C-alpha positions in Angstrom: -26.1 28.3 -31.6 -28.1 25.8 -30.0 -25.6 23.1 -30.9 -22.8 25.2 -29.6 -24.7 25.7 -26.2 -25.5 21.7 -25.9 -22.1 20.9 -26.7 -20.7 23.2 -24.0 -23.2 21.6 -21.6 -22.3 18.2 -22.8 -18.5 19.1 -22.1 -19.3 20.5 -18.7 -21.2 17.5 -17.3 -18.5 15.2 -18.7 -15.5 17.2 -16.9 -17.6 17.3 -13.8 -18.2 13.6 -13.8 -14.3 12.8 -14.6 -13.3 15.5 -11.7 -15.6 13.5 -9.2 -14.2 10.1 -10.5 -10.7 11.4 -9.7 -11.3 12.8 -6.4 -12.8 9.6 -5.2 -9.7 7.8 -6.5 -7.8 5.6 -3.9 -3.9 4.9 -3.8 -3.7 1.6 -5.2 -0.5 -0.8 -4.2 1.5 -1.3 -7.8 4.3 -3.4 -6.5 5.8 -4.5 -3.3 9.2 -6.1 -2.1 8.7 -8.9 -1.1 5.9 -9.4 -3.6 2.7 -11.0 -2.6 2.7 -14.7 -2.4 6.3 -14.8 -2.9 9.0 -16.9 -1.0 12.3 -15.2 -0.4 15.6 -15.2 1.4 15.7 -13.1 4.8 14.7 -9.6 3.6 16.2 -6.2 5.2 13.5 -3.9 4.3 9.8 -4.1 3.1 9.0 -1.8 0.2 5.2 -0.8 -1.0 4.9 1.3 -4.0 1.5 3.0 -4.8 0.2 4.7 -8.0 0.0 8.1 -6.5 1.5 10.4 -3.6 0.8 9.5 0.0 1.1 11.7 3.1 3.2 10.2 6.4 0.2 10.8 8.6 -2.0 7.5 8.3 0.3 5.8 5.9 1.9 2.9 7.7 3.1 -0.8 7.4 2.2 -3.3 10.0 4.3 -6.8 9.9 3.3 -10.3 11.5 4.7 -13.6 11.5 1.8 -16.1 11.1 3.8 -19.2 11.1 7.2 -20.5 11.9 9.1 -23.9 12.1 8.7 -25.8 15.3 6.0 -24.6 17.7 2.8 -23.5 16.3 1.9 -19.7 17.1 -1.2 -19.3 19.1 -1.7 -16.0 17.3 0.0 -13.8 14.6 3.1 -12.4 16.4 3.7 -8.7 15.6 7.1 -7.8 14.3 8.4 -4.2 15.0 8.7 -1.9 11.9 8.7 1.9 11.3 7.6 2.8 7.6 8.6 6.0 6.2 7.7 7.8 2.9 10.7 7.5 0.3 11.9 10.4 -1.8 9.2 9.8 -4.4 6.6 10.2 -2.0 4.8 6.9 -3.5 6.9 4.3 -1.7 6.6 3.3 2.1 9.7 2.0 3.1 10.5 0.1 6.4 14.0 -1.2 7.3 14.4 -4.3 9.2 16.5 -4.3 12.3 17.8 -7.8 11.2 16.7 -10.0 8.4 13.5 -11.9 8.6 13.7 -15.5 10.0 12.2 -18.6 8.2 8.7 -18.5 8.4 5.1 -17.1 6.9 4.5 -13.4 7.1 1.4 -11.0 6.8 1.9 -7.5 5.8 -1.0 -5.1 6.5 -0.7 -1.7 5.0 -2.4 1.7 5.2 -2.1 4.3 2.5 -3.4 7.9 2.8 -3.3 10.2 0.1 -3.1 14.2 0.2 -7.0 14.4 -0.1 -7.5 12.3 3.0 -8.5 9.3 1.3 -7.4 5.9 3.2 -6.9 2.6 1.6 -5.9 -0.4 3.4 -4.9 -4.0 2.4 -3.1 -7.0 3.3 -1.0 -9.7 1.5 1.1 -12.6 2.8 4.8 -13.9 1.8 7.2 -16.4 3.1 10.8 -16.5 4.3 12.9 -19.5 3.3 
């Protein structure tokens, strides 16, 4: 009987630890188009896929041009984008009004999950 109670206690503790670890998980970026550090021809949309479902409120994409041919930029130049959740709930999609021009870009993203956890990240890519 003691062995049975001890194994129930161990199972309960282990289950609690696993639940706590799951509750503290944050969405992770698993894929993007354009990909991080890639060089691409003028994309017409941005897509970021995460490993869990997101909520629209608090999830977003910001785009900045950081370098261009010709005159230097004094500071990163914001490029207007509006991201929405894709049908799978795990992908942020931002259609672009026109293909991006030659230059270097920075994507800053914010992903919020249904439990309110927020994860932020950035990556660069270039357009040829």
